N, C-alpha and C positions, 0 to 999 in steps of 0.2 A: 554463618553470615549470609544475610540475604541482600537484594537490590531493590532499590526504589526508582520509581520515575518522579523526580522532583520538579522538573521544570518542562515545559511543552509550548511550542509556539510555532505559528506558520503565518506566512505572508497571505495576502491576497492572491489570487491565480487569475492568469490571462494575458492580456498584452501589456507588459510593464517597462516597455523601453522608456528612457535610455539605460535602466538598471542593468549592470553585467551580472554574470555568474557570481562573482565575490561579493558585488554588492547584496545581492538577495540573500546569500548565504550569510553574511554578516548582519544582514536585518534579522533574520530569523534566529540567529544565535544571541544575539543581543536581547532580544525579546525572552528567549528561553531561560537566560542567566537571570533576567529580572524577575520571571516568574517564579524562579526557583529561590531568589534571594542570594544568590550566589555570585562571587566576584570572579573576575578572570584568573586572579591569583590562586583560587581554590581550585581551578580546573587543572587535573593532572594527567587527564588522559583524553585523546581526540580521535574521533571516527569520522571520515568524510566520505560521503558518495560521490561516485563519479559523474563528471559532467560531459556531456556530448558536444556541447559547444566549445568548452575551455579544458581539452584533456591535458593532463600534465603527468610527468614521471612520477612526481613526488606533491600529490595534491593536498595531503593533510598537513605537511610542513609548510606548504605554500599558503594555506589558508591560516595556519598559526600565526605565521610572520605577519599576514595582512590584518589578521584581528587582534594581535597582540597577547598571544597565549605563549607559554613556555612548558608544555607538557612533557611529562616523562615518558609516555607512551603516545604515539601518533601513527595511524595507519589508513590507507585508503582502501575501499572495499567496492568490490564489483560483482554482482550477483543478479543483474537485470533487475525487474521489478520487486524482487524479494530483497534487494539491497537494504532498505530502509529497516526492516524487520529484522534483518541478519545482523546489522550494526547494532541494534538495541540488544539482541540477544548476546552479542559478542561484548558489549558493554557490561551487560550483567555477569558474565563469566568472569571479565576482569575484575569487576568489583567483589564478587564472592571469593576470588583467588587472592584477594588482598593486593593485587598489583595497581590499583588505583582506587581513590575514594570518590571523585567525581568526573565523569566520563561525559563529555560534550558530543553529541551524535549530531552531525550537520548534513543537510543536502539541498540542492537548488540550482536552477540553472536558468538562462533566459531562452529556454527551448523553442518558445513561439517566435521570438524577434530576433534572436542572435543568429539563426542559421539562414542561409540562403535557400530558395525554395527547392525542395526534394533533398536537402541534405539529411534532414532527420529521418526520412524513409529510409535512405540508403544506409545510413548508419544502423539503424534498427534491423535491417535485413541481414546484417552479419550473425543474428541468432540462427540463420539458415545454414544448412549444411553445404559447403561452397560450391562443390563440384555436381551435386545431384539434386538440389533444392533450389538454390539461388539462380543456377543457370537456367530453371525451368520457369523462372518469373516469380519465384517465392517471394513473399512478403509476410510481415507479422500478420496483417489482417487475413490473408489467404490461408495461413496455417491455420488460425483460429476459426476461419470459415469451414474448413475442412472438419475440424471437431465439432462445430455447430452442427453441421449436416449429420454426423453421425449421432449426436446426441438427440436430435430432433427425430431422426428415423427410430432409434432404439425405442423410444418411449412415446411414439406416436403423436408428437407434438407438432404444433404449427409455429410459424415464424412470430404470431402476434403473441403467443405465450412468451417467448423471450422478450419482446416489447414491454410486458408488464413491469420487467425490471428498470428499463431506462426511465420509464415514467415515474415509478418510485424514486429514483436518484434525483431527477429533476425536481421533484416535489419537495425533497429534502433540501436541495440546493436553494430553492426559493426562499428558505428560512434561514440562510446562512449568510452573514456578512462575508464578503471577498470571494464569493463563488463565481466561476467564469460564466456559466449559463444559468440563469433563474426564471426565463419565461416557460410558463407551463406547456407540457406536451401531452398529447393523447397517444393511446396506441396506434390509432389510424396515421397519427403524424410519423411516428417510427416507422411504420410500413410503408408509407408513402415516401420517405426519404431517400436520398439517392443510394442505389446500391453500391457497396464497396468490395465486397467478397461475399458473394451468395452463399448462405441466405442471410449475412450480416449487411445491414444498412448503415448509413451515416449516423443515425442516431443510436444504433448498437454499440458503436465505437467510441472510445475515449477520444477527447480532443488533444491537441498539443498546446502547452501552456508555457508561461513564465511563471515562476514561484519558487518557494524555499520553505523549509521546515526544519525544526530542531528540537532535541530531546536532551534533557540530562537525566543521566542514570547514576545514582548515589549509593553510597553505603549506609546513610542514616536517613530516616523520615524527618522531613522539615515541616511536619504538622499538616501538610495537605498531599501528601505523596501516595502513590499507588504501587502497591507491591508487585513486583513480577515472581509470579509462583511456578511458572512452567513454560519450557521452550523446547522446541525440537526443529532440526532440520533433515532433509531427504533430498537427494539428487540422483533422480532415476535415469536421466538421458539428458543429452543437449539437443539433439536435433529430432524433429517430430517423425522423420522416418525411421528412427531408432527407439522410439517410446514403446513402452509396455502396451499389452492390449488394453489394459486398464489405464489410460492416460492420466487420470486423477489419482494414481496410486501413491504418488508422493504426499498428496495432501491427506489422504487416509492415514499414512504412515505417521505423518507429524502431528497431525490432529490427536490421534490415539496416544502417542508419547508424551505430548504436552499435557493432555488431560491427566495420564497416570501421574506426571511428575507433580502436577498440582494437586492432586488427591480429589478430583471432582468428574464430572461427566458432561455431555452437552446439556442434560436437563438442568444443571445447576447454573448455567450461563444466563446472565440478564441483558446482556448488549453485545452486539457484533461490529466487527469492523474487517470487511472482507475484500480483498483485491477485485476490482471490477474494470478490467481494461476493455472487456467486452461483456455484453449481456450474458453470453454464454459462460464466460469464466465464473460470474458471479453465479450463475445457476448450479454450475457443477460442483463448485467449491461449497455451498451451502449443502449439498448432498453428501459430498465426500467427507465433510467434516462433522456430520451427523445431525444437522439442523432440519434437514427435509428428506424425505423418503426418496428413493431414486425416481426422478422425473416428475417430483411434486414441487420443485422450488417455485416455478412459476405460479402455479395454483396457490401456493402459500403466500406468495406475494400479493396476488389478487385479492384474496381473502383478509388482507391486513395485517399478517402475522408480523411483518417486519418493518411495519410503518413507525414513526417516530413516537407515536403514543400507542402502538401495538404492543404483544407481549414479549417480543425480542427486536427491539429497535436495532436497525441495520444502516451502516455508513450515513448517519443522521446529518453529516456535512453535505452530502450529495455524492459522494465517492468521486473515482476518476472520470466517470461518465458525465458527471455536470459540475462538480467543484473545478475539476481540471487535472491534467496529468503533466506534471513537469518533472519528468524522468523519476529519479528516486525519491524526490520530496513528494511526488504523488502519493506514493505508497506510504511515507512517513506522516502526511497529512491525516491518513486513517488513525494512526496512533495519537496524534495530538487530539484529534476530535474525540476519541473514546476515552481518553484521559479526561478531558474537560467535562465530558458528560458524567463519568463515574465520580468526579470531584464534588459535582453540583447536586449528586442525588442525596436524597434524605435517608437513603438506606445504604448498608454495605454491599455493593454488588460485585460480581464477577463478571469479567469481560474476556472475550476471546477475539484473536486477531490472526489473519491468516493472508500471506502474500505469495505469489509465485514469480520466478523470473523465466524468460525464455518463453516456450510454449508448455506449459506446465511442467518444467524442467526442474527447476531449483525451487523448493518449497520450504517455508518458514512458518511454524505456528506458535502462538504465544498464548498463556492465561495470565490475566491480571486480576487483582483484588484489591478493593478499598480498604483503607487501614482504621475507618473509623465507623 
């Protein structure tokens, strides 16, 4: 038995007050079911991503009640930025095992407007080791700034090299309805933006957004489905101070395993959706997953390799950096976008998705294939 993505939807991202976490989740879920031609009664599995604004001990059953579902399987999932992709992979496992036929995967929150100032940063800082990292002023941007410094030094690159990825994401967002930021930017704009955690500036970092996304994973093809042909996870560390010397090791492991399971290689991939919480995240994952040589992702970006009309389109909605980042839904938006583009393609495409949670800590890779 195999598994298919039969429904995919996402809301606009940005400032969406007064909508609540549950409002946004329900909007995306309703749209995903409509996209799949599936009723609530046909949904027998539910996976829900965590919300920092509205945490709950039983988030999946809470949403099921709110949305009018009676699933035989319901579970809340937390794996940082990798949560969305991990949930879709788990949905595939449930379907393949025969435990469910239609698993609804939902994430969303009003992270931009539902928090008091500083709350989101304090919550995210929990990814740091509490005694030796957080107490030294550690934050998520600070940890990625350290990784970025090492990356630039290792390959003799400059800050403007990373800026190329931010410019590309903004260019893609400008062509996408619902994106949070669509005003074109240049490399100089990125370089001149406010420092956040050197060498990362404001435009090297994803924003905080309201928004939601949902995916339906099913046992049968509804005529416009995308098949999930390979998935893999790796969890190499939690805290940056305990990371392996090769901090992107988890990405290398999961990409290789997902390709092996799908029976293909990076050369067979037509389209990419890669987690881009920071410009350095995107650069390092492009290289670790086999789409650029070490240190060459910025140059490949500058050359147009990953443009929407290039040979390997990447995050064509604008990614986290410009479409927006609403927690778990931010990563799930990548899945929605690549599903839409693969469906619309005139040929049978293969797509590759990768996401991480923490600081390169929890890694998930997935290979998709069109069915027509």
